[in-house]
N, C-alpha and C positions, 0 to 999 in steps of 0.2 A: 637747588637740585638735591634730591635725597640720594645718598650713597650709603650702602650697607657694606660692612666689612665682616666676612665670615671665614671659617676655616676650623681645623681641628684644634683642640685645646693645647695651649702653650706654643702655638706656631707663630705668635708675635703680632696678632691683630691690634691689640691695644697699644703696643709699642709703635706700630706704624702710625697710628693716629696721633700719639704723643709727639712723634717727630714732626708730623705735618703741622701740628699746632705750634710747636716750638720754633720750627724752621721758617714759618711764615709770620712769626710774631703775632699770633692770634690768641695767645694766652692772656687771661686777666693779669693785670700788673701784680707782681709778687707771688703768683701761684707756683711758678717753677721753684723759686727759692723756698716757699713754704713746704712743698713736697720733699725737697732735698733735706730740709731741717727735720721733718717728720721721720724720714728714713734714718737720719743720724741719731735721733733720740730713741728710735726703736731698734737700733743696731742692725739695720737691713741695708743691703746695697741699693743705691738709687736705680730705679727703672722708669723709663718714660711711660710705661704702661700705667704707673700709679697716677698719672695725670688724669686718666679716664676712670680707673677703678676706684671710685670715690667711697664705696661702702667699706666699712671696717672689716666685714667678713671677707671681702674680696682681697684686701691687702694681706690678711693673715693666711689665706689659702693660695693666693697667687693666681686665681682664675676669675674670669668675668661671669657673674651670676645673672645680672639683669642687663637689658640693653641700655647702654649709655649713649646719650646724644651730645654732640658738640657742634659748634657753628664756626665757620671761618669763610673768608672770601678771597678770591683772586681778582686779578684785573678784569676777568671775563664775567664772573658771577659769584653769587653766594651759595654756600653748601651747608647741608645738614648731614653730618657723618654719624652713622649709627654703628656702634660697636656691639656686635651680636656675640653671645656666649658660644664657646666652642665645645664645652663639655656635653656629652650625650644626654646627661640628665636634665639639661636645660635647653633641649631642642625646641620645646614650645616657645621659649623666650626668643630663640633665634628666628623662628618663623614669624613671630610677632614683629620683630625688628625689620625683617626683610619684606614684609607684606606690602609696604608702601614705598619701596625704593625704586628709583629710576634706573639705577645701575649698581654694580657690585664689584668689590675688590675681594678676591679669594686668596688667602695667604696660605702658602705651603712651606713648611720647614724643610729645606733641602737636606738637612742632616738626617731627620727622621723619615722623610719621604712622604709619599701619598698615603694618608691614613684613612681610617673608616669614615670619619666625619668630613674629610676633604671630599670624598665621593658623595656622601649623604647630603652635605650642604649644596654641592653642585646640582644634585638631582632636585633638591627643594627649590633652588633658584629657577630651574627649568619649569618646575610645576607651577611656580608663582608667576611665570611669564616674564621673568627678567632676562633680557637678551643681551644687554651690554655688560660684559664681564671682562675684567683684567685679572690675570693670575700673577700674584707677586711671589717669586721664589726667594724666600727669606733665609737669613743666617748663612749666606755663602762665605762670610768672613771666617767661619769655623773650619773651612777647608784650606789646604795649602793653595797658594796662588795658582799653581799649575793644574789643580784639580777642579777649580771652580766652574770653568766652562763646561766640563764633562758632567758635573753634578747638575748644572742648570739644564743642559740638553736632555738629560735623563728624565727630569721632572716634566719638561715640555713634551717629550715623546709619550710618556705614560699617561699624563693627564689629558692630552689631546685625544688619545685613543678612547679614554673613558667618556669624554664629552661627545665624541662622535657617535658613540653607542646610544646616547640619549638625544641625538640630533641637535647638539649645541656646539658652539665653538667660542673660544676666547679671542677677543680682538687683540689682546696684547699679552705677552709673557715677559715680565720685567724682573731681572735679577737684582735683588736688593740686600742691604744689611740695615735693618731698621734700627738696631742698637747704635750703629755708627752713622746713620743718616745718609747712607750712600744710595743714590738713585731715587731718593724720596722727593725732596725739593731741589736738590743739587746733584749733579753727576758725581759718581765716585771714582777714585783713582785706582782702586784695587781691582776693577773689572774693565780694563781698557778695551777689551774685545767687544763690549756691548756698546752699540752706537744708536740705540733706540731712544724712546722718550722716557722721561722720569715719571714717577707716579703722578705728580702734580700736573704735568703736561697731558697725561692720559685723561685725568679727570676733566680737564678743560676741553678735551676732544669729544667727550660723551655728548650725545644729543638728549635734550630734555624730552620727556614723554609728551604725547598728545595731550593738550590741555583739556580737562573735562568739560570746559565751557562749550567746546565744539562737538560734543557728543549729544545724543538724545537725552532730554530731560528725565531725570529719575529723582524721586524723593520718597523715602519711606515715611509713612505716618507714624510719628512717635506717640502722639496723643491728640485728643480733641478737647479743648477747653471751652466751657460754656459759662457765660457771664449773665448774672441776673440782677445785680444791685443797680440802682439808679436808672432803671428802664434800659439797661444795657443788655440787649438780646443777642450779642455776637456769639458765634460759634467759631472758634479759631482752630484750624488744623495746623499742628506744629510738627516740625521735623527739620532735617538738614538736607540741603540739596546735594545729592551724590554726583550728579553730572548735569551739564546743560544749563539753561537759563530759564527762569520762571518769571513771567510778566503779568501785570494786570490785564484782564480781558482774555487771557489764554483760555482756550477750552481744554479741559483736562479730564482724564479718566482714571478712576481708582480700580486697580486690578488686584486680585482676580474677580472682584464683585461686578466689574463692568459699569459701575455707576459713573455718570458724567455730569459736569457742571462747568461754570466759568469762574475764574479768579476775580473776585469783586475788589479786593484790596489786599495789600501786603502790610501786615501789622509790624510796627517797630516799637521799641522801648528806649526812651531817653536818646533818640536820634531823629534826624529829619525823615519825613515820609519818603518811602521808596516806591518806585513803579516796577522795579525788577530786582531779582536776586540771582546770584550765580553759584556755581559749585563750591562746596565747602562752607556755605553760609547757613547758620542755624536761624530758622525763620518761622513765621506763622502767617497764615492768610485766611481771609474770610471768603466764603462762597456766595455766588449770586443766588443760589437756591440752597436752603438748609436740608441737605440730604444726610442720612445716617451713614457714617463711616467709622471705622475703628482702627486701632493700632494694628500694624502689620500689613496694611494695604500699600501697594506701590503705585505712586502717582506718575503718570506720563502725559505728554501733550498730544492731543489728537492731531494726526497728520504727520507725526514723527514715527520712526521705527518703534513699534510696540514691543514690550517684553513678552516672553512666553508664559503660558500658564499650564499647569498640569499637576499630576500626582505621582508620576513615575519618571524618575530622572536617572541618567547615567552620570557617574561622577568619579573623579580620582580622589581617593581619601587617604590621608596620612593619619596613622593611629598612634596616640601617645598615652592611652589609658593603661591603668595597672592590670585590668582584666582584658582579655582579647575581645575584639569586635567579632560578633557572631551573627549569623542569619536568624531572622524571625524573633529576635529579642527587641523589646520596646526601647527606643531611644527618643531623645528630643533633638530636633534639628532647628538651628537658629540661623536665619539669613536676614540681614538688616534688622528691622524691628519685628519681623514675622517669626513665630514659633509654631512648629508643627510636630505632632507625635509622628514617629516614623519607625520603619523596620527595614533591615537590610534584606531585600528580596533575594538577591543572589550576589555572591562574591565571585566575580568572573575570573580574576587572577590576582595573585599576591606577588609583590615585588620587593626584594631586599634592596633598599635604596643605596646601600653601600657596595653591594656586589653585582647588582642588576640581575640576579638570578630570579626567575619567575616560576611560580608553581600554582597549581590549582588545589586549594584546600578550603576547609570549611570555617576558618577563622583567620583574623588578622592580628598578629602580635604587636607588642609595643615597638615603635620605631619602624614598622613596616608600612609600605604603601600598597594600596589595592585599587583595582578597578571594580566598581560595584554598581548594582542597580538598587536604588533606594525608593521605597514606597511610602509616600506621605499620606497621613490619614485624611487630609482634605487639600483641595487645590491651593497652590501658592504661585506667586508671580516671581519671575527671575529672568536673567539674561544668559545667553550662551555665546561666548566669543564676541562680546561687544566692547571689550576693554573698559568695563565698568566694574571694578572689584567689589563694590558694595552690593551689587546685585548678582554676582556670580559665585562669590565665596561664602562658605558657611562653616559653622562649627557644630559638632555633635556632642550632646550632653549625656553622660551616663551616670546615674545616681548622683545628680546635683553637681557634677563636676565636669568641666570642659575636658573631654578626653580625646578629641580628634577634630579634624577639619578637612575641608576639601574644596574642590572647584567643580562646578557643574559643567559637564562636557556635552550633554545631549538631553533632549526631551523624548521620552519613549511613548507617551500618549500619542494619539493620532495627530501628527503635526498639521494636517489640513484642518482639523477641528479647531485648533487654536486660532488659525487665521480666519475661519468662518465666524467664530465667536467674537473676535475683535471687530470684524465688519458689522456683525449684528448689533453689537453694543454701540458703535458709532452711529448707525442709522436708526437706532431705536427711538421711537416717538414717545416721550414720557407723557403720562397723564398729568393734568393740572392738579390732581389730588396726590399729595405726597404720601409716602409710606407711613410717616408719623401720624398724619391726619387720619388716614384710613384705619390704622391700628387703634387710635383712640375712639373712632366712631364704631368700629366693629367690636371693640374690647377684646381683641385677640391679635396675635401675630400670625403672619402667613407661615404655614408649617406643612411639611410633607412627611407622611408615614408610609413607607414602602415595605410591603409585606411580600415575602417570597418563601420558597421552600420547594420540595419535590413536587412533581406534577400531580401526584395523587392526593396531596394535601388539599383540603377544602378551604382555601384562603379567601374565596369570594364571600362565603357566609360570615366569616370573621370580620371582613371589611365592611359588609353591609350592616352588621350589628353595631360595629364601632361608629359608623356614619350616623345611624339612628340615635345612639346614645349621646353623641356630640351635639346633634341638633336639639335634642331634648334639654340639653344644658345651655341652650342659647348660642351655640357656636355655629358659624357658617362653614359647613363641611360639605365635601363632595367626594363620592367614590367613583374611581375610574379603573376598570380592568384593562389590561393591555389588549385583550380581545376586542374591545370597543374600537381601538385604533387599527388593529390588523384588518378589520373588515370595513373600515371607514376611511380615516385620513390616510392610512397606509395601503388602501386597496390597490393602488397602482403598482405596488411592488410585492404584493402578497402572492405567495406560491405555496405549493405543498411542502417545500423545504425551507420556508421563510425563517423559522426559528432554529433551523439546523445549519443552513448555509451561513458561514461566518460573515460573508459580505452583506447579505440581506439582513441578518440579525443585527449587525452593527448599525445599519441605517434605521431599523425599527427602534432600537434603543435611542439613537440620536433624536428621532422624531418624538419619542416619548418624553425625552428631556425637554425639548423645546416647547411642547404643548403644556407640560407640567409647569414650566417656567412662566408661561402666560397666565395660567390659572392661579399660581402663587403670587404673581405680580398684582392680581386683583384682590389679594388679601385673604384668600380662602385657606382652610385646612384641607389638604388634599390627601386622600387615602388611595393608594395605588396597589394593585396586585399583579404579580408576574411570576412565572415559574422558573426556578433554577437560574437565577441571575448570578453571573460570575463576578469575581472581585473587580476585574477590569471594566465590567459594565457599570458597576457601582461608581467607579472612578469617573467614567464618562458622564454619568448623571450628575455627580457632584460638580464636575467642571462646567457643565452646561447651565445648571440651575443657579440663579444669582441669590442664593441664601445659604447660610450655614444650618438653617433649621430643617435638616433632613434626618429622619430617624429610620434606620434600616433594621428590619426584623427578619430573622430566619426561624421557620417553624419545622419541627420534626427532624428526621434523619437525612443524611448522615450528620452526626453532631460535630464532626470535624469542620464542617462549613461555618460553624458558629463564630469562629475567630475573625471572619471577614465582616461581621455585622455588629451593630450597636447592642441589640437585644436578641436573646435566644429563648424559644419556648418549646416545650414538648407538645406532642399532638393532643394530649388530654388537658393541657393547661387552659385556664379561662383567659384567653389572650385578649379579647376585646375589653374586658374589665381592667386588665393590667395596663393596657395602652391608654384607656381613658384616664386612669390614675396618673399616668405619666404626663399626659397633656395638661391635666389640672395643675400638676406641680410645676411644669416648665413653661407653659404658655400663659404668662401673666403680663398685663400691660399696666404700667403705673400712670395715673392721671397727672397731668401737668397743669 
């Protein structure tokens, strides 16, 4: 069981662990004596914390810099104890240490009282979903015997009120003296008024988290390895099982692409063949059909609860960057092995995790927490409230440095669309001709060029010219204007206000995406025109269409719309020639 110990700097976290190890005889032979000797040679008083703070820098400064792990066991079970740093400058390390814990011990120095990081760490535990918490009220030996109970009650009252404000509660408040070892593994004599459990007894009372094996199967594609020597034509999909169990013959789907296949075999190295692998296992498998997949896809088993897919998410974000988090700046979001360019569409509110004061402002400063809407440049798969950390938690990279992280709390794209696409992908009847074979035969990749702009811009002439130029170069291209659909496939919902009414327009765009997806599945280069497409409509099309090969183009004014598109052209530019050059450069197929 993973237990993290958190709290403000110098409140005694490492000392608590040191006493636990010493009092349960869990230390390696001779370690206690070695640390005592080291303290004697450096002329420093011995502290049990030094058993954990193994780094030289930590001994000299007296603070925990990195998360230290140690192992011990009781009659009930084995434990991994994670000592997380309490100094505010190492909050990132604390979050790393706490991210995989089943329960937490939060230490508060009764003499110093409830401090900034006592509250901040409590909030972070709440944000990470850790619900089993025991608060250790430490250093009560520094009070006169008659004052200890009052000091303890004061901490219990104050911290209970704080936790209540974030809808959390501590299962235990234990008065301790870590330095003297009282109420750690054995009851202390200096606090006879306390009749509750010791720290060790509380640890044994915690319940272990739901085993990931019982959750829906999730596996991020880490890489795909292709073998060629010795007539070995295997293509092995590699990654680590985040949750659930993967078995031979399972029908699986890769998301967000929606591609599906069966598990043909589970590959092993220097071990016996396997027919199944479970959560936490780094593995590789071969597919019954060689489909093209790439790093960042999320694998699920058809028939189990599927993940969500979309481009607009609501998230709780904690920020640790040197520069503030601001709206409309380009960042990189990493979730599992997937990476997406992203922008903060809106900062809904900012919360000071230490004081719980919230405000509406345009930026998130270091050590603040915010509720945000994040816009991804292309669809990604993820889970919401599924108890699978690997598919719910993410980090944000700013200027090549991890500067924040968060938890996805909601999908803001049309939730009905996500369910419809999942059903479509499951029921999809695949051609016997694979995409790889079709690409080699056509000598091109399926690609969509979506041209939009103000209504008065002549987009149709540009699209027809581009279609002709592509055909003259031997490409298989097709031009489709949205008007072809409005009076054909969409005639049943066409009205005078079709592209004005939000509800009708949404359905027109959905059908455009589905028809485009079919044409692209046939291997064509598809040129589409439509007027005044909005950013959220582009998101819908990217979510529906099962390829990343979508080029969005804005022509003319207002130039402010250009930020939503891949390419921008003025009204007088030679757009068709420029797009032809782009296709020449990007649409190349290597012969195998």
